[in-house]
Backbone bond lengths (Angstrom), bond angles and torsions (degrees), N, CA, C in turn:
res aa  C-N    CA-C-N  psi(-1)  N-CA   C-N-CA  omega(-1)  CA-C   N-CA-C  phi
1 M - - - 1.433 - - 1.447 112.56 -
2 K 1.372 112.92 137.29 1.578 115.93 179.75 1.487 109.66 -83.73
3 V 1.292 118.83 120.54 1.427 123.40 175.99 1.504 107.64 -83.30
4 P 1.455 114.81 129.28 1.446 121.45 -174.79 1.579 107.93 -75.40
5 A 1.252 116.47 140.08 1.486 117.49 -177.12 1.488 111.14 -74.22
6 I 1.340 118.41 152.91 1.338 126.38 175.89 1.589 112.57 -73.17
7 R 1.346 119.13 127.28 1.463 117.64 -174.74 1.499 107.20 -85.73
8 S 1.388 120.03 118.99 1.395 118.11 -170.04 1.535 110.78 -71.67
9 S 1.348 117.11 -17.73 1.404 118.66 -177.40 1.588 112.02 -62.98
10 K 1.292 117.45 -25.00 1.449 121.73 -178.86 1.456 114.41 -74.12
11 L 1.440 115.68 -15.19 1.402 122.61 175.73 1.594 110.65 -100.56
12 L 1.238 120.37 -10.61 1.440 125.40 -172.08 1.455 113.78 -58.80
13 L 1.516 114.03 -54.07 1.393 111.90 -177.41 1.530 119.91 -71.08
14 P 1.336 119.49 -33.13 1.452 111.51 168.66 1.519 121.05 -64.26
15 L 1.516 113.28 -35.67 1.480 113.38 171.20 1.462 112.57 -62.47
16 L 1.304 121.49 -34.68 1.475 126.93 -177.90 1.404 105.89 -61.64
17 L 1.476 116.27 -50.03 1.478 121.64 -176.70 1.570 108.67 -67.19
18 L 1.206 121.28 -37.29 1.411 120.62 -179.79 1.667 111.08 -63.11
19 A 1.345 107.99 -38.91 1.531 113.77 177.85 1.514 108.98 -65.93
20 A 1.389 119.37 -38.54 1.380 126.44 179.32 1.449 111.62 -58.57
21 C 1.431 111.32 -47.90 1.443 114.77 177.12 1.469 120.13 -65.31
22 S 1.358 113.51 -20.58 1.402 119.69 177.87 1.573 116.20 -76.53
23 A 1.354 109.74 -14.23 1.528 111.84 -177.69 1.576 105.97 -82.29
24 P 1.293 118.75 152.85 1.425 124.10 12.04 1.575 119.40 -98.17
25 I 1.264 118.40 21.33 1.373 123.62 -176.23 1.529 108.62 -114.12
26 D 1.285 117.05 114.94 1.433 121.61 -174.52 1.591 110.78 -77.11
27 A 1.260 119.62 115.17 1.508 122.10 -169.79 1.522 109.73 -117.71
28 N 1.315 121.21 44.85 1.409 124.99 179.44 1.584 111.48 -81.00
29 D 1.312 113.85 -23.79 1.563 118.27 -177.38 1.513 109.16 -60.00
30 D 1.369 114.52 156.79 1.462 120.71 168.84 1.459 111.81 -61.08
31 P 1.273 124.22 125.06 1.450 118.99 177.57 1.533 115.37 -74.68
32 G 1.310 117.16 -0.59 1.476 121.66 -174.56 1.647 113.03 78.61
33 G 1.356 108.48 176.74 1.450 112.90 -178.48 1.505 112.27 -73.38
34 P 1.351 114.28 172.92 1.506 116.96 175.76 1.557 120.70 -56.76
35 G 1.442 110.14 -32.41 1.287 117.26 179.16 1.686 118.40 54.74
36 S 1.263 122.54 -141.24 1.369 125.65 178.77 1.408 117.16 -127.73
37 V 1.318 117.05 14.89 1.467 124.39 176.92 1.487 115.93 -50.14
38 D 1.308 121.44 125.69 1.499 126.81 -178.10 1.455 116.27 -121.92
39 A 1.385 112.45 105.10 1.379 114.99 -172.93 1.517 113.07 -64.79
40 G 1.227 113.73 -19.20 1.514 115.70 -176.49 1.595 109.95 -95.07
41 G 1.228 120.59 -4.03 1.397 123.57 175.79 1.558 117.58 92.05
42 G 1.369 111.82 4.10 1.386 115.77 -179.31 1.491 115.80 -95.07
43 S 1.278 124.03 -169.75 1.355 127.65 -178.98 1.562 112.44 -73.97
44 S 1.310 118.03 162.58 1.507 119.53 -178.87 1.481 109.26 -70.10
45 G 1.243 123.02 -13.19 1.471 126.06 -178.53 1.478 114.09 -86.55
46 D 1.360 118.46 -2.73 1.494 122.25 -179.42 1.417 119.99 -67.85
47 G 1.408 120.65 -8.54 1.406 127.07 175.60 1.471 109.82 74.25
48 Y 1.275 114.58 -95.67 1.432 120.36 -172.51 1.625 116.02 -67.73
49 T 1.264 114.59 -11.48 1.471 119.41 173.18 1.460 117.96 -79.93
50 L 1.289 114.09 -8.80 1.522 122.97 -177.56 1.375 112.62 -70.41
51 S 1.266 123.16 127.54 1.526 130.06 179.61 1.488 106.67 -54.97
52 F 1.378 112.62 -48.01 1.330 116.08 -173.17 1.491 116.61 -69.64
53 Y 1.384 117.70 -19.81 1.504 116.56 173.43 1.597 111.69 -63.07
54 Y 1.352 112.06 -39.68 1.526 113.72 177.79 1.469 115.58 -80.24
55 G 1.386 122.23 -28.91 1.380 123.31 -170.72 1.572 103.12 171.94
56 P 1.527 111.42 159.77 1.277 128.01 -15.77 1.447 122.10 -74.85
57 M 1.250 120.24 151.35 1.375 123.79 173.23 1.523 118.84 -132.52
58 K 1.295 129.00 -176.95 1.353 121.71 -165.41 1.522 112.03 -132.77
59 P 1.362 119.05 117.32 1.465 122.90 -36.65 1.451 109.72 -86.58
60 M 1.246 115.54 150.51 1.489 121.43 -176.22 1.421 118.39 -65.01
61 Y 1.377 118.93 135.18 1.427 120.46 165.68 1.592 116.46 -71.37
62 A 1.267 114.99 179.06 1.537 117.65 -178.67 1.450 112.54 -59.68
63 E 1.379 112.72 -45.30 1.359 115.53 -174.38 1.580 115.39 -62.44
64 S 1.359 111.11 -44.91 1.450 121.18 -178.08 1.527 108.19 -63.69
65 I 1.357 116.68 -35.69 1.528 118.69 -178.97 1.454 111.61 -64.06
66 L 1.411 111.95 -51.70 1.477 120.38 -178.75 1.589 109.09 -66.90
67 Y 1.243 122.92 -44.61 1.422 124.37 179.49 1.630 106.38 -58.95
68 S 1.307 118.60 -45.09 1.338 121.33 -178.10 1.538 118.34 -62.96
69 I 1.404 108.10 -46.55 1.477 113.74 171.79 1.627 118.73 -65.91
70 E 1.318 110.23 -28.39 1.523 111.55 170.25 1.433 117.57 -66.96
71 R 1.287 109.84 -42.06 1.592 114.69 177.88 1.463 113.48 -70.95
72 I 1.289 120.97 -38.94 1.470 127.72 177.45 1.476 112.42 -59.87
73 T 1.399 112.36 -51.32 1.571 114.29 -172.95 1.559 109.60 -98.70
74 G 1.258 118.98 -25.38 1.499 115.78 -170.00 1.438 111.75 90.74
75 H 1.230 120.01 1.28 1.538 121.13 177.22 1.490 108.68 -79.40
76 D 1.415 112.08 141.64 1.476 118.32 -175.90 1.598 107.47 -104.87
77 F 1.295 122.12 117.12 1.319 124.34 -176.51 1.701 108.21 -83.19
78 G 1.211 117.04 -4.45 1.366 122.18 -178.35 1.520 120.71 101.47
79 A 1.226 119.24 171.92 1.495 120.58 -167.14 1.573 105.74 -81.03
80 W 1.337 117.18 153.99 1.426 126.97 178.47 1.516 107.30 -135.07
81 N 1.374 118.81 125.09 1.427 119.15 -178.89 1.409 111.46 -109.69
82 P 1.378 119.21 99.99 1.572 119.74 -172.35 1.501 109.80 -76.69
83 T 1.221 121.90 2.72 1.533 123.29 177.73 1.625 105.63 -85.48
84 I 1.317 120.39 -6.73 1.439 120.87 176.84 1.446 112.53 -113.44
85 P 1.194 122.32 82.55 1.496 124.16 -162.52 1.506 120.35 -77.89
86 D 1.377 111.43 -18.16 1.521 112.09 -174.52 1.510 109.30 -114.41
87 P 1.317 114.66 121.39 1.485 123.45 -177.86 1.515 111.01 -65.38
88 A 1.297 117.62 -16.06 1.506 121.90 -176.17 1.475 112.13 -79.85
89 T 1.399 120.84 -20.80 1.417 123.59 -170.34 1.607 107.71 -81.92
90 V 1.521 109.62 159.58 1.362 114.04 176.97 1.530 113.30 -72.57
91 A 1.294 111.31 -27.98 1.559 111.75 172.98 1.541 114.76 -56.65
92 F 1.416 112.76 -39.17 1.413 114.94 -176.36 1.557 109.56 -68.26
93 S 1.318 118.24 -41.72 1.485 126.21 172.73 1.478 115.68 -47.32
94 N 1.384 112.74 -41.58 1.375 121.03 -172.04 1.472 115.33 -97.47
95 S 1.311 116.70 4.97 1.484 124.67 -171.96 1.499 112.54 -91.14
96 G 1.286 121.84 -8.64 1.405 126.95 -168.18 1.482 116.96 85.76
97 N 1.337 118.69 -19.07 1.378 118.26 -179.49 1.546 116.33 -63.43
98 A 1.333 111.90 -32.06 1.482 116.97 -179.34 1.499 111.39 -69.52
99 S 1.445 119.36 -33.33 1.408 124.00 -172.83 1.607 107.13 -87.87
100 G 1.288 119.02 -17.50 1.460 116.13 -178.47 1.438 115.30 -85.14
101 A 1.345 116.11 166.28 1.375 122.84 -174.45 1.584 114.35 -72.86
102 W 1.396 111.46 -22.55 1.527 112.71 179.87 1.418 111.38 -58.53
103 Y 1.250 120.67 -50.84 1.527 122.58 -168.65 1.545 110.60 -57.16
104 P 1.299 121.30 -54.84 1.581 121.96 -178.48 1.510 108.96 -61.73
105 H 1.324 121.80 -36.04 1.487 123.63 179.28 1.518 108.78 -65.44
106 C 1.279 115.05 -52.60 1.420 125.57 -173.48 1.687 112.71 -62.39
107 R 1.301 105.79 -42.50 1.474 118.92 -178.53 1.675 105.40 -59.66
108 L 1.232 114.55 -51.55 1.547 123.65 -177.88 1.467 119.17 -75.71
109 L 1.369 110.83 -13.61 1.452 116.48 176.38 1.448 111.42 -102.99
110 G 1.411 117.69 12.18 1.431 120.58 166.87 1.527 111.85 121.07
111 G 1.351 119.63 -0.80 1.433 121.66 174.71 1.516 109.68 90.08
112 C 1.351 111.45 154.94 1.527 121.66 178.97 1.486 112.98 -99.68
113 M 1.305 118.47 150.09 1.427 125.00 -178.03 1.530 108.65 -62.46
114 D 1.335 116.59 132.82 1.420 127.96 174.47 1.448 116.95 64.38
115 H 1.327 114.35 23.29 1.556 122.95 178.34 1.438 114.69 -106.18
116 R 1.246 121.91 -4.48 1.465 123.24 -178.40 1.534 116.58 47.52
117 I 1.288 117.03 36.84 1.437 118.85 -179.53 1.528 104.91 -70.87
118 P 1.384 112.76 144.20 1.519 119.07 -172.66 1.576 111.20 -50.18
119 L 1.283 117.73 -41.14 1.484 114.71 -175.08 1.499 112.43 -76.92
120 S 1.227 123.97 -1.94 1.433 132.24 179.19 1.532 112.14 64.54
121 R 1.171 112.27 176.24 1.476 121.04 179.11 1.406 117.85 -87.28
122 T 1.302 127.64 121.10 1.505 130.30 -177.80 1.495 109.43 -152.66
123 S 1.312 109.31 161.83 1.461 115.48 177.73 1.568 106.25 -125.58
124 F 1.316 116.18 13.96 1.487 119.20 171.36 1.486 118.46 -74.05
125 L 1.329 112.47 139.57 1.522 122.46 -175.86 1.578 107.69 -75.91
126 G 1.256 114.64 130.25 1.476 119.47 173.76 1.448 109.90 -144.17
127 T 1.340 116.57 179.30 1.431 125.41 -177.01 1.470 106.12 -66.99
128 A 1.346 121.37 -49.08 1.469 121.02 -178.12 1.514 112.49 -61.72
129 Y 1.357 115.34 -41.62 1.432 124.25 -177.31 1.528 103.32 -58.95
130 V 1.213 123.41 -52.42 1.473 128.28 -175.98 1.598 112.75 -54.94
131 L 1.341 108.01 -51.65 1.445 122.05 177.27 1.455 114.18 -54.82
132 Q 1.340 111.49 -47.91 1.488 122.76 -176.56 1.516 108.35 -69.76
133 L 1.242 123.07 -38.35 1.385 127.86 175.65 1.570 112.76 -61.16
134 E 1.236 113.76 -38.77 1.596 120.78 177.31 1.468 104.33 -68.06
135 K 1.330 124.60 -41.16 1.299 131.72 -177.60 1.502 111.81 -63.38
136 A 1.217 117.43 -49.42 1.457 124.11 179.89 1.576 114.37 -70.01
137 A 1.313 118.61 -37.64 1.360 126.05 172.40 1.470 111.78 -62.80
138 A 1.254 117.65 -46.06 1.541 120.15 -179.50 1.537 104.59 -67.17
139 E 1.324 121.04 -49.43 1.489 118.09 179.47 1.433 115.95 -48.09
140 A 1.512 114.05 -45.36 1.400 118.07 -176.30 1.539 113.96 -72.42
141 C 1.363 113.62 -42.54 1.455 116.41 -171.85 1.444 111.19 -77.42
142 Y 1.326 121.57 -16.73 1.528 127.26 -171.48 1.558 104.47 -101.87
143 D 1.389 118.57 -3.43 1.613 120.47 -176.06 1.602 100.26 -68.01
144 R 1.284 112.29 122.36 1.458 115.26 179.06 1.450 113.79 -68.38
145 A 1.271 120.72 -22.93 1.522 129.31 -177.38 1.577 105.24 -82.88
146 A 1.325 119.16 -15.71 1.484 119.48 -176.14 1.517 114.38 -93.99
147 F 1.356 114.46 130.13 1.526 110.90 -178.47 1.461 109.15 -136.39
148 G 1.427 123.43 18.48 1.365 121.73 -178.32 1.480 117.02 -67.80
149 H 1.389 114.43 -21.70 1.553 114.64 178.59 1.564 110.37 -87.14
150 F 1.385 119.37 11.87 1.429 117.67 171.53 1.555 103.60 -119.37
151 P 1.430 112.28 154.10 1.427 119.27 -178.05 1.540 111.85 -60.63
152 G 1.363 113.26 139.06 1.411 117.55 -170.01 1.406 124.52 68.57
153 A 1.455 110.21 -0.84 1.403 111.98 177.18 1.542 117.19 61.89
154 V 1.282 110.71 33.36 1.465 122.94 175.95 1.489 110.47 -135.64
155 A 1.419 114.26 161.32 1.434 115.51 171.06 1.577 118.36 -56.21
156 P 1.303 119.36 131.97 1.415 121.87 -175.57 1.669 106.26 -59.10
157 N 1.354 110.66 129.41 1.543 117.99 174.52 1.572 111.19 -86.91
158 P 1.169 115.85 162.96 1.633 118.75 173.42 1.474 117.37 -47.64
159 S 1.261 114.55 -33.09 1.593 112.96 -176.95 1.493 111.65 -78.55
160 L 1.396 116.34 -12.64 1.603 116.44 -175.11 1.491 106.42 -76.05
161 Q 1.383 114.08 144.42 1.457 120.95 174.13 1.353 116.68 -96.14
162 A 1.272 119.90 152.91 1.597 123.86 178.33 1.514 108.81 -52.13
163 I 1.364 117.43 -43.51 1.461 123.84 -178.42 1.510 111.37 -55.04
164 D 1.257 118.52 -40.99 1.470 129.31 179.12 1.574 106.15 -58.29
165 I 1.289 119.12 -48.21 1.437 119.35 179.18 1.484 115.97 -71.60
166 I 1.282 115.59 -37.80 1.545 126.27 173.63 1.498 110.63 -57.68
167 N 1.290 118.71 -45.76 1.438 122.75 -178.49 1.633 116.18 -72.04
168 H 1.271 106.46 -34.41 1.523 116.91 175.34 1.454 112.19 -71.13
169 Q 1.364 116.16 -41.46 1.519 118.20 179.60 1.612 114.33 -75.03
170 F 1.334 115.08 -28.40 1.493 115.86 176.66 1.546 106.91 -72.45
171 A 1.196 113.77 -38.46 1.598 121.03 -178.22 1.584 107.93 -63.88
172 A 1.373 112.26 -53.18 1.516 116.10 -178.69 1.453 115.15 -69.90
173 I 1.370 120.79 -39.55 1.403 122.02 -176.31 1.511 116.19 -86.85
174 L 1.290 115.34 -41.00 1.437 122.04 -174.13 1.612 116.50 -110.45
175 G 1.331 111.39 -4.67 1.426 120.86 -178.25 1.586 109.75 52.40
176 A 1.289 115.15 41.04 1.545 120.96 -179.27 1.515 108.93 -144.93
177 T 1.293 112.69 156.71 1.466 122.97 165.21 1.475 113.92 -79.05
178 P 1.296 122.58 130.69 1.374 122.38 -178.15 1.699 111.45 -65.89
179 T 1.323 110.23 138.83 1.527 116.71 176.74 1.518 108.85 -72.03
180 S 1.298 116.17 178.37 1.448 120.93 -177.32 1.658 102.47 -72.50
181 D 1.425 114.14 -36.98 1.438 112.15 179.83 1.575 110.40 -69.98
182 D 1.378 120.05 -32.84 1.429 120.70 173.74 1.442 110.81 -59.72
183 L 1.356 119.98 -48.36 1.499 122.62 -176.46 1.572 108.16 -61.35
184 T 1.214 113.02 -44.12 1.602 114.52 -178.90 1.473 111.89 -55.73
185 R 1.385 115.37 -48.79 1.415 123.32 -177.63 1.639 111.74 -65.30
186 S 1.381 107.51 -42.82 1.535 110.79 -177.37 1.489 113.14 -72.91
187 I 1.278 116.79 -32.73 1.546 118.41 176.47 1.477 111.37 -66.96
188 K 1.383 119.17 -39.95 1.439 121.23 177.42 1.420 106.64 -65.27
189 Y 1.314 119.71 -41.57 1.385 114.46 177.54 1.641 119.06 -64.08
190 F 1.313 112.17 -39.82 1.540 113.93 166.84 1.348 117.90 -56.09
191 D 1.385 119.83 -49.01 1.463 129.60 172.86 1.394 116.66 -45.86
192 A 1.305 113.39 -49.12 1.548 125.28 -178.77 1.616 105.68 -72.67
193 H 1.133 124.09 -40.73 1.481 124.53 178.43 1.419 118.00 -78.31
194 V 1.305 114.54 -27.28 1.587 115.00 175.81 1.466 107.35 -78.63
195 A 1.303 116.60 -27.73 1.499 120.78 178.35 1.460 115.96 -68.59
196 D 1.544 110.96 -37.36 1.283 121.34 179.06 1.525 109.14 -129.44
197 P 1.224 123.21 79.96 1.643 120.73 -170.95 1.493 110.00 -64.76
198 E 1.396 107.58 140.52 1.438 114.74 173.68 1.503 118.02 -73.22
199 F 1.355 116.26 -28.36 1.314 122.95 176.63 1.730 116.89 -120.71
200 E 1.230 118.32 137.43 1.512 118.53 -173.88 1.435 110.26 -100.37
201 D 1.288 124.83 -5.88 1.443 129.11 -177.73 1.525 111.50 -90.44
202 V 1.211 119.20 -8.99 1.597 121.19 173.96 1.519 102.57 -132.72
203 S 1.471 111.72 172.73 1.378 124.53 -174.60 1.618 103.29 -65.90
204 A 1.426 114.28 154.05 1.422 122.40 177.53 1.611 110.55 -51.16
205 L 1.398 111.05 -45.30 1.418 114.57 -176.47 1.560 114.09 -60.83
206 E 1.396 113.36 -40.80 1.352 121.77 -174.07 1.578 105.44 -71.07
207 S 1.238 115.12 -36.57 1.543 118.80 -178.20 1.569 106.80 -66.20
208 A 1.332 119.07 -40.95 1.506 126.68 177.59 1.451 105.29 -60.41
209 G 1.240 114.11 -51.11 1.638 118.45 -173.83 1.488 111.00 -60.05
210 R 1.431 116.77 -38.85 1.436 116.32 -175.58 1.446 107.36 -72.07
211 G 1.397 123.00 -35.52 1.430 124.64 179.51 1.443 110.56 -65.98
212 H 1.364 119.89 -37.99 1.506 126.88 -176.03 1.562 104.94 -71.23
213 C 1.228 116.32 -34.11 1.626 118.39 177.44 1.492 106.23 -66.20
214 R 1.251 119.96 -43.26 1.521 120.07 -176.77 1.463 105.27 -66.97
215 A 1.478 120.36 -43.21 1.469 119.72 -173.81 1.497 109.10 -65.35
216 L 1.294 122.23 -30.57 1.519 122.98 178.19 1.393 113.79 -73.48
217 L 1.368 117.53 -40.99 1.403 123.44 -173.07 1.644 104.91 -73.82
218 T 1.168 118.25 -15.91 1.551 114.54 -178.98 1.527 111.26 -107.33
219 T 1.301 117.52 14.60 1.506 121.53 172.27 1.488 109.92 -82.13
220 N 1.383 113.77 153.65 1.418 118.56 167.40 1.623 121.92 -57.44
221 R 1.353 104.28 -16.33 1.502 114.06 178.49 1.405 114.52 -75.47
222 F 1.329 113.67 -22.16 1.577 118.23 178.88 1.543 105.52 -83.65
223 L 1.362 119.95 -43.70 1.473 122.61 -169.87 1.600 109.84 -73.98
224 F 1.558 110.98 -40.08 1.460 119.17 -169.69 1.567 112.37 -120.37
225 Y 1.226 116.14 105.34 1.558 120.00 179.65 1.505 113.18 -66.91
C-alpha cells in the first residue's frame, strides 16, 4: 500500500506562528542539559524544586505547560477539580472549573488527562495551541501580583540590573545559563523596553522584565527540550 505523503503546507502556519511568538528573542541555540538549576533556590537534590522537573519537556501537555508557568511566575490560573471529569455535567458547571482560567487554557492547549474535554488530549502543535500559549504566558507574566520571574520573587528595585533578571529568568524558565548570544539579544531587548516601557503603572525595569518573561515562555525552547 502506498502511504500518502504529509503535506508540509499544513504545518507551515503553526510553525510560522510559533516563530512569531518566539520574537524578539532568537532561541535557536541548544539550551543545554537539565543540569541542577533550582528555581526555588534549594539544592539539586530537592526533587520537586528542580526547574527541569516542571519544564521544559518534549513536548509538554496542557497541564505541564500551565503548572510550569504557574511555578515560574507565581501566577494562579485558578483551581481545577479532577474529580469532575465531564464538562457537560451540571456538577462541572457549578464546580468553579468552568469559570476559572484553567479550563479554557487547558482546553485550547490540547485538553487535560481524564477530563474528556471535547478537543481531546493531544500534544500536536496547531494555530490555536500557539495563540493560546501566547495568551497564557502574557496573562501570567503581566500579572501585577506575580513576581516569581524576578529575583527574590519581589518587584525589581532600582539597584537591580537587567542582567540579574535575565539570568534568573533563563534559569527558571529554561533551566539553563544564557549563552553570549542570548545575553546580547536579551540586553538589547531590555535597553529598548526600558527606553520605551510597555507599561506605565510599574517601573521601566519591571515592565521590561515582564515582557522578557513572556518572550521566553513563548519560545520553542520552553516547549521542546
